[in-house]
C-alpha angles and dihedrals in degrees: 000000000000123000137186146193127279112273124272127205111310108220116167129181124220125225095277093053091048091053095047103032107021091143089061096050108137128219111210117175128204131216105282097034134085121310137174096277127058142165133203110215107211095054099028089234116166121199135180141175109252118243129225096020127118089231111053093217130173123249124187137193123210130162096333096320127109108209125195112216120203091336094191097052129082121222132195101202142351134204132189136220137180100293104002145029131217135211133202112219120234105272093041095248103109133048120197130183133195129205108225102186102066098072141009095223106032135037126217109236128213127181111226102178138004124174131132096200102051106048127194137210137166094060110198122176119193127188090294110346127083119207135177138162130240111256109258096353094066096210112148125230126186133201135192093035128144129229092268092057109102109216122226120264113269088221095063118091114202131206091195139353138198132193131218135170105322096336141070132201134196142186111244113230096227109058098359092246122157118248122183134192140173138077129353130343098308092087093052092045093053094044092051089046091061091043112167093342114138110229133196095193143358137192125192128222128183095293106350140060131213132185148139119280124220090276093052097254122139114249130179131188136179133046116012102179092130103026093266093142096044094107120205120247116274145141133244112312092355090135134048124166118043133198121187128190135174098287106005143054131206135190137186117239107233093213099063108358094248121143129241122189134190136188118019098125089286090289097104105088122173094196087100089067096045111143093019121116119210134203097196138354135204132186142215119201093284108006139055134214127196140190109236122227093217099068107346092254120148121245125188131192144153139099092286096052112104102145101106092108092234094285097110136041093194116121087230126050129202110213120228093236127133116261108289128220113258090216143353119294107238138177093241140115090227090223095164102061103358138249121306113245114276091355092151090061094043089051092044090235093308099117139299136295109230121217111251125270140260091059118217112245088235094047113109115228111237113202092180130044114273126227115314124278123237115272114283125243096267112046092185088065100035124043115243120252099267090068095050096087090063089047091052091052089051089047092055091049092049090047091053092050093047090047092052093048089046091054091050090048090051093054091048089048093054092048092048093047092052091047098044099032095230093128091059094055096256093128126048124204114224129187087238099135109068119181107359118172116185099137124114111237129223118231095229094052099230099112098119105168125073119240120254119268088241091062090050090051090050091052092049090049091050090052091053091050092049091052093049091049090050092060101264097121112138099216110134114263118228092213103086118209117283115272119227131188123235095245095060093046091049088051092049091055099040089254092314092299122186089242088065096047110113104167148312134270134202093288110015153354124303121220132188113234144171120218123219090257091058099257115143111224143174112230122202113205116195117228109254096200121121094250092053092047090060090049091050091048089055101040102023088215096172095047091043095053094042093048094049101039096046089066102032116092119172134134091238096051121078106251120240112224101180150310145236125219113179123151105305094347120105117180134170123200119210135176110269118255105216098200098047129216127342088231092064093050092051102038109022110121091229091062096080105119129064096249100049097090138029086223091072092094126084093228093055093046091052090047091052090049091050092049092052093045091053090054092051091044088056090054093049102039111021108029113096108246097022117244135216111209096203095194108062108160139135093262089058093054107085129189124219130211091277092052092252114146122228133186116239144176111058096178093117097038121127136185111263114265089234095048093101093243128109108286124195113193113224136189112289112272134183142091127305110256093025104052117108109254091216092052093044095047102036101021089234109148121196136148086266088073088071089047090059092052091049090049089058090050090052090053089050089054091050099044105025087228125131119249086256116021138163115254107219091200090064098047096269096309112167111251129186118231087230094060089041099050109029098066090051092050092048091048094052093247099118093136090065094063103038117121105268091210088074120070113252110274116271121231096278093038093055092070091046095051091046091052091050089050094052090047092051092048092057093043090063097050109138094240121058094221089064094055125090123248122251090254088058092049093049090051091051094048092046088055092046092053090048089054090053089054094048117104120240116283097012101084112140119241094196091093109027105007102233137178098289089071 
């Protein structure tokens, strides 16, 4: 259903180059991935990236309306699906999508991905799914999929990918074989149809795939109900760009740029485009649009095209869009197939457009721009031809500079690879940080290039220093916790009366007490029963908590005051948390109206989440040795008198396996609904186990549901908040699951709540390697809280690219 442009030079940077020259990171697409022109089928919306403009913005046409999309943000490529299209921002770090069916004049925007350390390329949108590959590594990730959608293997590395109706396919880097994934049998049918054939390019339609094989011949596989895979006769490299719909296929003749189509019930005639040369073509289910060579205007035709607003009876329609880029602007020398004519002018000095791959064997490689093109359709946007000679001189100079820097980056890359071992396959890049937002945003929203990794490292280092200066150093204190006797603690709690009972911890009951000096405290009393003794012998809960808490000092951890150890009695004394546990605020039956709790505001809920995440981050990253809590849940997040959240209950905590200290693996422990499935099933404990628990807490904050709750619609069947919330978040239906006790998010809060939801969704991934780190989560929640505090209309797009762009 979706189609894309022929591939351009694929130039990827390794880790070293990203660190040193992140501002020069190229985006090079391949045939079958995103390009600069896209259509959404249901609404017949056509979008393109505008040429010859400093900001490579998106402009769309729909039913007589020209719509500017994120006018202050530059994009590399776009790709369209059934009801929406997506764009990858310049720099490859952010993926945005727009719903095109809700309005004729505006599009609803949703951010799908934002992370400046794991970069994506090869954007490919199907009817519903969105897929892309990690820059350099080639591993494919997909979003907006359902439970029946089989994800691609993490071991395959793709040179290019393309998405159709419920399936996606890619060309594997080693061997150039076709691999497909997705729903149903269509993916397996297409993959088996290509067999061991080596392919240079592929493009997916609704239920079929076409491409050029290693000899340059056109090949199609898949459904042939309407002759859509009956390819026309042609020689080697006779065809370049492809566009596949539901029942038809089209290709551009390399010789003259004309279009030939086949299939489509005999209704898809290309006579209407006779005499027109095209740079790239894309298709909806039953129509095709192309970018003309003459003036980079967009022309659409076909039996399914009915978007001419009644002003033209012509079977083809030229859209009133600005001139569109014939390919992505990249920071590359385009050494494989050469530079596209006048690319420096088309890119407004921001890189080159590479000629598409695969290159024809007869095609000369141009390493400098050729003679100038004729003036484009809009002279106010594109300089007229007399000024091109100056532009070409500038282009040559820029090319020489970029080439020199590229050579330096290459040398640094080789040195880094040999030093770090990444070139030899010793390190594997995972999409394990989604989304991560650590970038500072500009208020005007036109910051279009990601910061260097070095600047991110500097900011992280500064944050560590700030925390150490603020008294959060984890060096062990020589002053052990205060020792109490049983008599004074019994007196403080009225002999441990039921009236003073306020909860239960991992190994005993918690009482509220008041010491003789007036201090209010919470006293944990370990159960002295036989059953509990065995548990304590196995887990050493008291010793564990005492050992950890006597040396941990952080504003987001509940402070241990002292302890009591007399005969069989084991008690721990903590500072009293006036506002109780987060669990009670979210799930207490008395909290049913919108005024019953201060936590019934999105800003406060995000603040509580941020407080807790900072406490856990301290345990993972700054405590020496590092600590895994093992029982992160809403009842272990307590709130003090100032409404600051703190993590409590360290009875199950263990030193991290990678802390360098002796580590004894134990049987998985935790709480149902919060325990990491990977830890529970495989007994593999990592810091990511705490991340899973926090992800469940984030979903509790968003939905107001317990970790495990009974769904009344299913006769009281127990349902996990993960299975309840994640599909809605992935499907872009977050509003349907938000806690109704909280007022709907305001304009600035909407972005914040959405960011928390995406963060939570990734925290509860089944495998730990696919979850973010606590540093990533803290950065996301810090950004979300900042968004809540931002006044209407002034939200920065530098970090998450929102509607003020």
